N, C-alpha and C positions, 0 to 999 in steps of 0.2 A: 428327080434331077436333087445334083448335091450341090454346097458348096467349097471350095477350097480347102477348107476343114476336114469336109467329108459327113455333115451339117446337111439336115435337107434345106433342098435352095429355097426360098423368098418367096409365097405367096401371099403374103400379109396382109395390104389392101384390100385386096377381095376380100378377104377372114375375115376381117375388121367391116367391111360392106354388108355384107351377110348376118354377123351378127347383130349390129345396131339394127338391120331391120327386122332382123326375128326380135329383140326387145321391143321395137315400137310395136309390132302385134299387142304383145304381151299389153302395154299401156291403151293402145286404142281397146282391147276387150275391157283393160281397166275405168273408162271414160274419157281418158286424153288424157292421163296424169303424165308427169315429168317422175323421172326416175336419177336415185343420186345410192352408186352404186360405191363404197369405199373398200367392201372386206377383197382379202386378198385373192381370195378365188375368184371374184366377177369381178374385180379390176385386170387378173391377167388371161382370166376367156375373154372382157369382151373386146381388148385390146391385142387379141391375140401372142398373149406373150411376155406383155411387159408386165414389171414388177413395180408396185407402190410404196413395198414398206421399205425399214430399218431395223426394226428389232425383229429378229428371224421369228422371236416365240409368240408374235402378236396375229392373230388373227386379222384385223383391221390395218390399212397402209396407213400411209400420211399424208397421202393425195384421192382424189373423187371422181369419178365421172356423172356429169350432167346430163341429162339425155332426155329430151322433150321430142315434140315431133318436127320442130323444126331446127335443134341446136344439139350437138356435143361437145362437151369440151370438158378440159380436166381442171379443175381445179384444186393446186394446190399452196400451203407454206412458200413463204418464198425462199426458205433455205434449199425448199428441194424441186423447185420448180424448173430450172433450168438445168439441171440434171436429168430429171423426169423426162424434159423437152427434147435434150439430146440424146440421152442412150436411152431411155424405155420406148417411146414412140415417133420415132425417126418415120417418116413414110407412111405413117397410118393415117395423115391427115384431120388428126386433133391434137386441136391449139390448147396451151396452158395458161391457163388465168392464174396469176397469183395474188396470194392474202398476206398482210401483215404476220408473223408468224407471234405476234405480241399480243395479235388483237383476241377481245375473251367471244369462245365460239368455235372460232378460229373456223377452217372450210363448212362444217357443217352448220353454222350460221350463213353464211354466204350460199350454198346448197338453200337455205330454206326460204333465204330473199328470194331467189330468183326463180325456184321454182313453185311457190306458193302452197296453196292449202293442198294441192294434192299429190305433195310427194310424197315416194314411196323409197324406201330406205329398202337395202337387202332382207332383213327379214320380213318386209312385206311381201317380197316377190322368188322367196328361196324357191319354194316347192316347183315356181317355174321355169326359175334358172337351174336349180339342180337336177332338170331333165334335158335342158340345150347342152351344160356341161359335159354330162353323161356322154352324149352321144357323141362319140371323136367324129370330125370330119377326116379327110385323109389328108389334109395339112395337118393337125394334130398327130393323125394315125403314125404320119412318115417324122414326125419329131418325137413322138411314144418309141415308136422302134429303134430310133437314133441314142435313146436315152437307155433303156433300156439294156440295149449293147455296151456301153459304156459303162453302165453302175456294174453291169455283171461282169464284167472285167474287172473291174476296179476290186469287186469283193473276193471273186476270184485266186486276182494276184496274191490277195492281201493272205485267204486265208492257206496258201500255198505257199507263202512264206512262213507262215508261225511256227511257232517249234516250240516243243517244251522245255517251260520255265517262263516264257514272256509271258508276260502278265495279261490281262483282257485290254485293259487300258490301253497298254503295246500295240496291241493288235488293231483298237479302233483310231490311234494315231496314224498309226500304218495306212488305215485307210484315207482317211480323212487327206492325206499328204496324194496319195493319189485320186482324189475328186475334181482337182481341177476349180471351174469354176459352178461345177457343180454342187448343188445343197442339199444337206443330210438334215429334216425334220426329224429322222428318228433312225438312232444308229445306237445297236443294243449288242451286248456281249455277254458270252458266259461259257464258263470253262468245265467239268465234269459234275460233281455235284450239284453246283448254280442250275445247270439246264435242269435239273430235276425239276429242284423247286420253284422256280420262277420262270415265266412265263414271259415277263416283260422284263427283263433282266439288265439293268446299266449296266456299264461296265464299271469292273473297281480294281483294285492292284491284287486282284489274286492271279496267281500264277495259271497255267495248263499244264496239267499231268496227263489224262488220257482222252481227252478230245474236247473240242469248242465247236460252240456257234458265234455265227457272226450275222447278224441282222442290218438292213439298209432298206430306209425308203431315201428315194433321193430323187429330188427336186429341179428343175430347168425350165423356165417357161410358163412355171407356173404348172406344167402339168409333173406327175407323179408314179412313180414308179416302185416297186415292193420286190425284193428279191431275198433269202434265206440262203446260206450253203452251212455245211459243218467239216471239220475237219478229224477222222479219229484216228489217234496216233496207236490207238493198239487197238487190234481186233476186234470189235464188238462179241458179247457173252449172247448166249442163244436170245436169251430174253429179249435185250435190246434190239436184234435181228426182228426177232417178230413185230416188234412193235416198229420200225425204220419199214417194216413189210404194209404193214396193217395203214399205218399211216400214208402211206404210196394210194396206196387201194382208194384210200376215204377219198384223196385229191381226184384220184384219176375219176370217182361218181363227180364229184362237183364239179370237173373242167367237164363232163361229159352230158350232165344235166341242164349246163348253162347255155340254151338254144335259143334262139332268136321263139318267139309264141310262149315260152315257159315264164315264171314268175320266180323270181329273188327267193320266194317261198316256199315253191317245187323244189328248188335247185338247193335252200337248207336239209330240207326233208330229206333227198338223195343222199346229202352227206351225212342225216343223222343213222340213216339205214345203212351207211358204210358202213359208219360205227360200230353200230351192233353185231353187222355180218361180221364181221371181223376179231369180235371178240369184247369188245369195250364200249360198252354201249352208252356210258354215260359222260366220256371222255369230251364230248364236245359242249359240258357245262362248266369245262375249266377254262376257256379262252375262248374268245368270240372267233368268228370263220372266218373272218373278209366280207369281202365283196366289189363292189363297185369302186373302179379305181381314175382318177382322171387330174382334173382341179383341185383333190384336197387328197389327202393320204389314205382316206376310202371314202367314196359320196357318198357312199349306204354302206354301211355293215349288215348285213343279213341277218334277221331272226326270223324263228320259227311265224310263218304264215303271213310272210312281209310280201305284198300283193304287187311291188312295186316289175311290171313286165321288162323282160328280157327282152333287147332289140340290137341287130345287129349294130357296130360300131361302140356298144360300152368296151370298155377296158375292164378284165376284172380282176383279183390279189385274191385268191383265196387262200388262208392259212392253217389249216389242220394242225391238230399238237394231239400227240399221245405222248402222255407224260415220258418226257427223256428225250424224242423225236419228235421234229413237223419240218411241213415242207413249205414251202411259199416259191410261186411265179408269177409275172406277169403278165397276164394274154388279150391280145383283140380278139373281140367275136366280129367273125366275118359272115357275108350274108347268108351265105351257103350251111352256117354250124361251124365251118372250121374253126379252130383256136388257133390263131398267132401269136406262139409264145416272143416273148421279147426279151426275156431274161434266159435264153439258154443259146450257149454259144453263139455261132457265125449265122 
């Protein structure tokens, strides 16, 4: 079901209840500890889409969730408490307790006072929480699919409107205007020779002449999608066409190897083999290849030998590149091994 604006209909209270139960199981295994989660990724996951940050570049938010066997309450500075309660947590069942913003220690001290000696923070729980965040429920999958469609439409519209002479910075500004309430933790652009030189090209006043690359990691509800698109203003030469074809083969190998029962390391090895098979055996060393994506831009960046099990419900954003060429899509892994690519058209 969808809401009037086309977004997935809300089943949020049930999601929150299930996530609290999962977290409490972890706490039980830790001997009845109490958790205090302030990291943006964990706040958004546990609240099924709430946002606790003000500064976009921060890993931690302004409000945190204290969870024990009998309690789940959000602690926030009095500056933020009302908005968080009204706009981020409405209908979730979380109470919000305010602390004075000028008090020494702030929300962390209040959490320690309530949580006692067995208080566990985001870092202490990260190994368990990463696995929970990374396997998306049907609720999250519907949201991710919607987010992927919107992000892709915005990127492709900006690239389609690009013209020689426009600068990279102007292209990124155009994209930002198309994103609405979608946040963009990563916005990269490069034209011409900068595509060859840099894997992570921050946009500059450099004008486009022959070609341009536009990269977006978009975020809403705490969920992330990643997509890269190119525009060729002139026909690519034979060498570039070969590189584009080769990086597509690497992407296909990575996607095919991302199947339930495999590991991230096995998928990575399939990508390495594809690089070698297409004549570019060392290009994987020049840039990370991506990995799982959910409540972080990458929940886990895959590396050689990574033993992380691949399970259905995970989302992936592999981003193989060969100098001058790159591909990147976001997909959800289905139980039968099928891949639902959420960044390709309707």
